[in-house]
VEXTORTI-161954 format. One record per residue (C-alpha): x, y, z; residue number from 1. Coordinates in nm, 4 decimals, always signed. Layout:
N
{px->X; py->Y; pz->Z; nr->NUM}
...
***
This chain:
258
{px->-0.4417; py->+18.0402; pz->+11.4793; nr->1}
{px->-0.2235; py->+17.9501; pz->+11.1835; nr->2}
{px->+0.0186; py->+17.6667; pz->+11.2270; nr->3}
{px->+0.3707; py->+17.7760; pz->+11.2973; nr->4}
{px->+0.6295; py->+17.5005; pz->+11.3357; nr->5}
{px->+0.9667; py->+17.5431; pz->+11.4847; nr->6}
{px->+1.2539; py->+17.3084; pz->+11.4781; nr->7}
{px->+1.4640; py->+17.2419; pz->+11.7979; nr->8}
{px->+1.7795; py->+17.0369; pz->+11.7840; nr->9}
{px->+1.8677; py->+16.8969; pz->+12.1354; nr->10}
{px->+2.2335; py->+16.8433; pz->+12.1826; nr->11}
{px->+2.4666; py->+16.7753; pz->+12.4838; nr->12}
{px->+2.8264; py->+16.6630; pz->+12.5352; nr->13}
{px->+2.7498; py->+16.4114; pz->+12.8066; nr->14}
{px->+2.5806; py->+16.1499; pz->+12.5736; nr->15}
{px->+2.5981; py->+15.8080; pz->+12.7598; nr->16}
{px->+2.6868; py->+15.6042; pz->+12.4605; nr->17}
{px->+2.9022; py->+15.8616; pz->+12.2694; nr->18}
{px->+3.0261; py->+16.1525; pz->+12.4988; nr->19}
{px->+3.1166; py->+16.4662; pz->+12.2962; nr->20}
{px->+2.9449; py->+16.3419; pz->+11.9729; nr->21}
{px->+2.7699; py->+16.6759; pz->+11.8977; nr->22}
{px->+3.1106; py->+16.8331; pz->+11.8125; nr->23}
{px->+3.2389; py->+16.5325; pz->+11.6257; nr->24}
{px->+3.3833; py->+16.6364; pz->+11.2864; nr->25}
{px->+3.2117; py->+16.5065; pz->+10.9839; nr->26}
{px->+3.3751; py->+16.6469; pz->+10.6483; nr->27}
{px->+3.5018; py->+16.9440; pz->+10.8391; nr->28}
{px->+3.1780; py->+17.0389; pz->+11.0119; nr->29}
{px->+3.0596; py->+16.9470; pz->+11.3622; nr->30}
{px->+2.7832; py->+16.6892; pz->+11.3835; nr->31}
{px->+2.5342; py->+16.9224; pz->+11.5312; nr->32}
{px->+2.6103; py->+17.1809; pz->+11.2564; nr->33}
{px->+2.5213; py->+16.9249; pz->+10.9852; nr->34}
{px->+2.1911; py->+16.8421; pz->+11.1456; nr->35}
{px->+2.1000; py->+17.2262; pz->+11.1870; nr->36}
{px->+2.1937; py->+17.2932; pz->+10.8187; nr->37}
{px->+1.9747; py->+17.0202; pz->+10.6936; nr->38}
{px->+1.6817; py->+17.1403; pz->+10.9160; nr->39}
{px->+1.7366; py->+17.4768; pz->+10.7546; nr->40}
{px->+1.7369; py->+17.3374; pz->+10.4025; nr->41}
{px->+1.3708; py->+17.2141; pz->+10.4734; nr->42}
{px->+1.2356; py->+17.5693; pz->+10.4346; nr->43}
{px->+0.9284; py->+17.4779; pz->+10.6291; nr->44}
{px->+1.0137; py->+17.5849; pz->+10.9776; nr->45}
{px->+0.9614; py->+17.9348; pz->+11.1340; nr->46}
{px->+1.2927; py->+17.8960; pz->+11.2967; nr->47}
{px->+1.5640; py->+17.6461; pz->+11.3772; nr->48}
{px->+1.7471; py->+17.6528; pz->+11.7109; nr->49}
{px->+1.9801; py->+17.4320; pz->+11.8849; nr->50}
{px->+1.8993; py->+17.3566; pz->+12.2585; nr->51}
{px->+2.2111; py->+17.2893; pz->+12.4873; nr->52}
{px->+2.3284; py->+17.3089; pz->+12.8357; nr->53}
{px->+2.6821; py->+17.3103; pz->+12.7116; nr->54}
{px->+2.8640; py->+17.6458; pz->+12.6326; nr->55}
{px->+3.1147; py->+17.4895; pz->+12.3961; nr->56}
{px->+2.8298; py->+17.3666; pz->+12.1807; nr->57}
{px->+2.6554; py->+17.7190; pz->+12.1888; nr->58}
{px->+2.9859; py->+17.8823; pz->+12.0953; nr->59}
{px->+3.0460; py->+17.6598; pz->+11.7887; nr->60}
{px->+2.6707; py->+17.6779; pz->+11.6620; nr->61}
{px->+2.6747; py->+18.0539; pz->+11.6969; nr->62}
{px->+3.0077; py->+18.0835; pz->+11.5279; nr->63}
{px->+2.8386; py->+17.9296; pz->+11.2202; nr->64}
{px->+2.5529; py->+18.1881; pz->+11.2475; nr->65}
{px->+2.2994; py->+17.9523; pz->+11.4122; nr->66}
{px->+2.0835; py->+18.0303; pz->+11.7173; nr->67}
{px->+2.1264; py->+17.8550; pz->+12.0457; nr->68}
{px->+1.9059; py->+17.8377; pz->+12.3533; nr->69}
{px->+2.0747; py->+17.7451; pz->+12.6806; nr->70}
{px->+1.8783; py->+17.4853; pz->+12.8846; nr->71}
{px->+1.9121; py->+17.2999; pz->+13.2138; nr->72}
{px->+2.1748; py->+17.0336; pz->+13.2478; nr->73}
{px->+1.9465; py->+16.8374; pz->+13.4728; nr->74}
{px->+1.6869; py->+16.7054; pz->+13.1983; nr->75}
{px->+1.6512; py->+16.3478; pz->+13.2035; nr->76}
{px->+1.5528; py->+16.3169; pz->+12.8346; nr->77}
{px->+1.5982; py->+16.5118; pz->+12.5162; nr->78}
{px->+1.2233; py->+16.5913; pz->+12.4898; nr->79}
{px->+1.2481; py->+16.7737; pz->+12.8266; nr->80}
{px->+1.5320; py->+16.9740; pz->+12.6852; nr->81}
{px->+1.3151; py->+17.0568; pz->+12.3854; nr->82}
{px->+1.0137; py->+17.1611; pz->+12.5935; nr->83}
{px->+1.2192; py->+17.4119; pz->+12.7986; nr->84}
{px->+1.3454; py->+17.5648; pz->+12.4644; nr->85}
{px->+1.0012; py->+17.5718; pz->+12.3159; nr->86}
{px->+0.8978; py->+17.8074; pz->+12.5931; nr->87}
{px->+1.1141; py->+18.0882; pz->+12.4310; nr->88}
{px->+0.9798; py->+18.0342; pz->+12.0752; nr->89}
{px->+0.6868; py->+18.1997; pz->+11.8869; nr->90}
{px->+0.5289; py->+17.8804; pz->+11.7585; nr->91}
{px->+0.2159; py->+17.6508; pz->+11.7683; nr->92}
{px->+0.4141; py->+17.3251; pz->+11.7066; nr->93}
{px->+0.7807; py->+17.1949; pz->+11.7524; nr->94}
{px->+0.9679; py->+16.9325; pz->+11.5710; nr->95}
{px->+1.2270; py->+16.7738; pz->+11.7742; nr->96}
{px->+1.5370; py->+16.6824; pz->+11.5260; nr->97}
{px->+1.7629; py->+16.4732; pz->+11.7258; nr->98}
{px->+2.1210; py->+16.6079; pz->+11.7001; nr->99}
{px->+2.2469; py->+16.2702; pz->+11.5895; nr->100}
{px->+2.0365; py->+16.2508; pz->+11.2862; nr->101}
{px->+2.3036; py->+16.3631; pz->+11.0559; nr->102}
{px->+2.1535; py->+16.2035; pz->+10.7301; nr->103}
{px->+1.8114; py->+16.3421; pz->+10.7784; nr->104}
{px->+1.6582; py->+16.4652; pz->+10.4398; nr->105}
{px->+1.4942; py->+16.8059; pz->+10.4064; nr->106}
{px->+1.2085; py->+16.6443; pz->+10.2087; nr->107}
{px->+1.1382; py->+16.4185; pz->+10.4924; nr->108}
{px->+1.1284; py->+16.6775; pz->+10.7393; nr->109}
{px->+0.8704; py->+16.8629; pz->+10.5085; nr->110}
{px->+0.6754; py->+16.5395; pz->+10.5441; nr->111}
{px->+0.6632; py->+16.5925; pz->+10.9166; nr->112}
{px->+0.5447; py->+16.9371; pz->+10.8835; nr->113}
{px->+0.2748; py->+16.8357; pz->+10.6458; nr->114}
{px->+0.1550; py->+16.5734; pz->+10.8861; nr->115}
{px->+0.1429; py->+16.8222; pz->+11.1510; nr->116}
{px->-0.0565; py->+17.0807; pz->+10.9353; nr->117}
{px->-0.2955; py->+16.8076; pz->+10.8332; nr->118}
{px->-0.3862; py->+16.7169; pz->+11.2060; nr->119}
{px->-0.2804; py->+17.0030; pz->+11.4086; nr->120}
{px->-0.4850; py->+16.8776; pz->+11.7085; nr->121}
{px->-0.2750; py->+16.5497; pz->+11.7301; nr->122}
{px->-0.0506; py->+16.5901; pz->+12.0455; nr->123}
{px->+0.2480; py->+16.4093; pz->+11.9175; nr->124}
{px->+0.4104; py->+16.2461; pz->+11.5986; nr->125}
{px->+0.7204; py->+16.0321; pz->+11.5278; nr->126}
{px->+0.8950; py->+15.9751; pz->+11.2093; nr->127}
{px->+0.9139; py->+15.5970; pz->+11.1221; nr->128}
{px->+1.0715; py->+15.3913; pz->+10.8313; nr->129}
{px->+1.0422; py->+15.0387; pz->+10.7112; nr->130}
{px->+1.2882; py->+14.7880; pz->+10.8464; nr->131}
{px->+1.5167; py->+14.6692; pz->+10.5750; nr->132}
{px->+1.7263; py->+14.3998; pz->+10.7397; nr->133}
{px->+1.6593; py->+14.1460; pz->+11.0056; nr->134}
{px->+1.9760; py->+14.2686; pz->+11.1953; nr->135}
{px->+1.8012; py->+14.5947; pz->+11.2716; nr->136}
{px->+1.5635; py->+14.3996; pz->+11.4979; nr->137}
{px->+1.8357; py->+14.2857; pz->+11.7200; nr->138}
{px->+2.0333; py->+14.6048; pz->+11.7050; nr->139}
{px->+1.9729; py->+14.7697; pz->+12.0595; nr->140}
{px->+2.0890; py->+15.1124; pz->+11.9292; nr->141}
{px->+1.8051; py->+15.1177; pz->+11.6827; nr->142}
{px->+1.4476; py->+15.1873; pz->+11.8505; nr->143}
{px->+1.1694; py->+14.9927; pz->+11.6898; nr->144}
{px->+0.7938; py->+15.0520; pz->+11.7194; nr->145}
{px->+0.4629; py->+14.8572; pz->+11.6519; nr->146}
{px->+0.2341; py->+15.0739; pz->+11.4320; nr->147}
{px->-0.1380; py->+15.0084; pz->+11.4276; nr->148}
{px->-0.3451; py->+14.9973; pz->+11.1163; nr->149}
{px->-0.4589; py->+15.3458; pz->+11.1911; nr->150}
{px->-0.1035; py->+15.4737; pz->+11.2047; nr->151}
{px->-0.0927; py->+15.4957; pz->+11.5711; nr->152}
{px->+0.2334; py->+15.3936; pz->+11.7536; nr->153}
{px->+0.1417; py->+15.1437; pz->+12.0157; nr->154}
{px->+0.4821; py->+15.0317; pz->+12.1782; nr->155}
{px->+0.8506; py->+15.0957; pz->+12.1463; nr->156}
{px->+1.1268; py->+14.8503; pz->+12.1852; nr->157}
{px->+1.5076; py->+14.8025; pz->+12.1470; nr->158}
{px->+1.5394; py->+14.4228; pz->+12.1086; nr->159}
{px->+1.2917; py->+14.2654; pz->+11.8572; nr->160}
{px->+1.5102; py->+13.9752; pz->+11.7776; nr->161}
{px->+1.2575; py->+13.7195; pz->+11.8845; nr->162}
{px->+1.0269; py->+13.8383; pz->+11.6110; nr->163}
{px->+1.2731; py->+13.8178; pz->+11.3306; nr->164}
{px->+1.1761; py->+13.4586; pz->+11.2229; nr->165}
{px->+0.7993; py->+13.4973; pz->+11.3103; nr->166}
{px->+0.7086; py->+13.8041; pz->+11.0906; nr->167}
{px->+0.6952; py->+13.8175; pz->+10.7032; nr->168}
{px->+0.9484; py->+13.9724; pz->+10.4849; nr->169}
{px->+0.8401; py->+14.3326; pz->+10.5424; nr->170}
{px->+0.8414; py->+14.2778; pz->+10.9347; nr->171}
{px->+0.4968; py->+14.4173; pz->+10.9560; nr->172}
{px->+0.3716; py->+14.5875; pz->+11.1839; nr->173}
{px->+0.7317; py->+14.6818; pz->+11.3188; nr->174}
{px->+0.9002; py->+15.0104; pz->+11.2072; nr->175}
{px->+1.2274; py->+15.1709; pz->+11.2764; nr->176}
{px->+1.1773; py->+15.4645; pz->+11.4925; nr->177}
{px->+1.3649; py->+15.7867; pz->+11.3515; nr->178}
{px->+1.4743; py->+16.0547; pz->+11.6064; nr->179}
{px->+1.2401; py->+16.3175; pz->+11.4571; nr->180}
{px->+0.9353; py->+16.3921; pz->+11.6694; nr->181}
{px->+0.6539; py->+16.6565; pz->+11.6485; nr->182}
{px->+0.4528; py->+16.8033; pz->+11.9221; nr->183}
{px->+0.1995; py->+17.0636; pz->+12.0030; nr->184}
{px->+0.3380; py->+17.3296; pz->+12.2077; nr->185}
{px->+0.0664; py->+17.2527; pz->+12.4586; nr->186}
{px->+0.1577; py->+16.8855; pz->+12.4746; nr->187}
{px->+0.5256; py->+16.9929; pz->+12.5398; nr->188}
{px->+0.4083; py->+17.1908; pz->+12.8418; nr->189}
{px->+0.2347; py->+16.8798; pz->+12.9776; nr->190}
{px->+0.5085; py->+16.6447; pz->+12.9032; nr->191}
{px->+0.7555; py->+16.7835; pz->+13.1533; nr->192}
{px->+0.5125; py->+16.7110; pz->+13.4269; nr->193}
{px->+0.4230; py->+16.3762; pz->+13.3382; nr->194}
{px->+0.5942; py->+16.1031; pz->+13.5805; nr->195}
{px->+0.8686; py->+15.9208; pz->+13.4266; nr->196}
{px->+0.7642; py->+15.5696; pz->+13.3328; nr->197}
{px->+0.8863; py->+15.2174; pz->+13.3886; nr->198}
{px->+0.9611; py->+15.1356; pz->+13.0260; nr->199}
{px->+1.0959; py->+15.4990; pz->+12.9615; nr->200}
{px->+1.3588; py->+15.4279; pz->+13.2291; nr->201}
{px->+1.4269; py->+15.0718; pz->+13.1650; nr->202}
{px->+1.5009; py->+15.1269; pz->+12.7881; nr->203}
{px->+1.5900; py->+15.4884; pz->+12.7765; nr->204}
{px->+1.3184; py->+15.5703; pz->+12.5126; nr->205}
{px->+1.1726; py->+15.9104; pz->+12.5432; nr->206}
{px->+0.8482; py->+15.7984; pz->+12.3482; nr->207}
{px->+0.7619; py->+15.5374; pz->+12.6070; nr->208}
{px->+0.6596; py->+15.8223; pz->+12.8538; nr->209}
{px->+0.4004; py->+15.9312; pz->+12.5896; nr->210}
{px->+0.2671; py->+15.5861; pz->+12.5348; nr->211}
{px->+0.2516; py->+15.4752; pz->+12.8876; nr->212}
{px->+0.0347; py->+15.7771; pz->+12.9667; nr->213}
{px->-0.2164; py->+15.6804; pz->+12.7046; nr->214}
{px->-0.1282; py->+15.9892; pz->+12.4721; nr->215}
{px->-0.1632; py->+15.9497; pz->+12.1074; nr->216}
{px->+0.1506; py->+15.9288; pz->+11.9134; nr->217}
{px->+0.1003; py->+15.9215; pz->+11.5286; nr->218}
{px->+0.3548; py->+15.7641; pz->+11.3019; nr->219}
{px->+0.4761; py->+15.9572; pz->+10.9962; nr->220}
{px->+0.6456; py->+15.7397; pz->+10.7291; nr->221}
{px->+0.9762; py->+15.8816; pz->+10.6078; nr->222}
{px->+1.1069; py->+15.7989; pz->+10.2478; nr->223}
{px->+1.3737; py->+15.5438; pz->+10.3825; nr->224}
{px->+1.5944; py->+15.4932; pz->+10.6877; nr->225}
{px->+1.9494; py->+15.6281; pz->+10.7194; nr->226}
{px->+2.1603; py->+15.5596; pz->+11.0338; nr->227}
{px->+2.2103; py->+15.8049; pz->+11.3131; nr->228}
{px->+2.5266; py->+15.8325; pz->+11.5086; nr->229}
{px->+2.4142; py->+15.6760; pz->+11.8427; nr->230}
{px->+2.7534; py->+15.4897; pz->+11.9050; nr->231}
{px->+3.1042; py->+15.5249; pz->+11.7808; nr->232}
{px->+3.0736; py->+15.2203; pz->+11.5577; nr->233}
{px->+2.8065; py->+15.4178; pz->+11.3441; nr->234}
{px->+3.0401; py->+15.6993; pz->+11.2529; nr->235}
{px->+3.2130; py->+15.4863; pz->+10.9709; nr->236}
{px->+2.8890; py->+15.3876; pz->+10.8326; nr->237}
{px->+2.7632; py->+15.7533; pz->+10.8127; nr->238}
{px->+3.0875; py->+15.8480; pz->+10.6473; nr->239}
{px->+3.0176; py->+15.5766; pz->+10.3953; nr->240}
{px->+2.6787; py->+15.6891; pz->+10.3034; nr->241}
{px->+2.8044; py->+16.0606; pz->+10.2500; nr->242}
{px->+3.0688; py->+15.9104; pz->+10.0189; nr->243}
{px->+2.8679; py->+15.6619; pz->+9.8150; nr->244}
{px->+2.5014; py->+15.7445; pz->+9.8201; nr->245}
{px->+2.3983; py->+15.9808; pz->+9.5417; nr->246}
{px->+2.1254; py->+16.1433; pz->+9.7459; nr->247}
{px->+2.3324; py->+16.2079; pz->+10.0458; nr->248}
{px->+2.6035; py->+16.3361; pz->+9.8204; nr->249}
{px->+2.3859; py->+16.5923; pz->+9.6713; nr->250}
{px->+2.2643; py->+16.7186; pz->+10.0134; nr->251}
{px->+2.6095; py->+16.7154; pz->+10.1625; nr->252}
{px->+2.7206; py->+16.9550; pz->+9.8763; nr->253}
{px->+2.4354; py->+17.1848; pz->+9.9721; nr->254}
{px->+2.5335; py->+17.1581; pz->+10.3500; nr->255}
{px->+2.8832; py->+17.2465; pz->+10.2847; nr->256}
{px->+2.7950; py->+17.5394; pz->+10.0620; nr->257}
{px->+2.5775; py->+17.7204; pz->+10.3297; nr->258}
***
């Protein structure tokens, strides 16, 4: 069967750290619409949909011409929401593009699709980037991971401050986790029946459920790390990138013209 990869953007208003953020206005567009348009710019997805339990998000996305799939409000994690949406899609694989990844590049999303096409039998993939500053290790809003020499993600964590002075300048083998994950459709069906795990619950990291159940999670290196909007304090930083970073300025022009 040919590989057919769909993109699903999970979004909900009741975010614990930033309620209502999917409809936060950035340059005149809601956050979730920025992400949807960037996923569409990739041009490698069979379709791009937003998965939500909130009618107000669906109304906004559909008002811009996007497609929404309504999902349960009871999901404990974004991956559970993506899994429900995937049942309604004609695809072999799904890329979960988290709704707060407002600065994701279409070229990096294409890297994820290529990784899936290269090893379609791998159950799950996660985008990662190099750590640029020691402060990222102690920032609990930024999920980090340990990557093996073969490119397998071994462990995810929020606080890596104890390692800052013990690792070399590249902070090997620690990487920043990006909120872009890929899965086979078959694995997504299995994910929803896997028991929630201690580290997943303790730190609120979806990937821990995968790792604690001994399932392969492959790292996919993205070109560079850009901040997502997890908390209100990150909004101004994102706006600064959009105003000052030449790459982001060029993508923003494309996003606003669509």
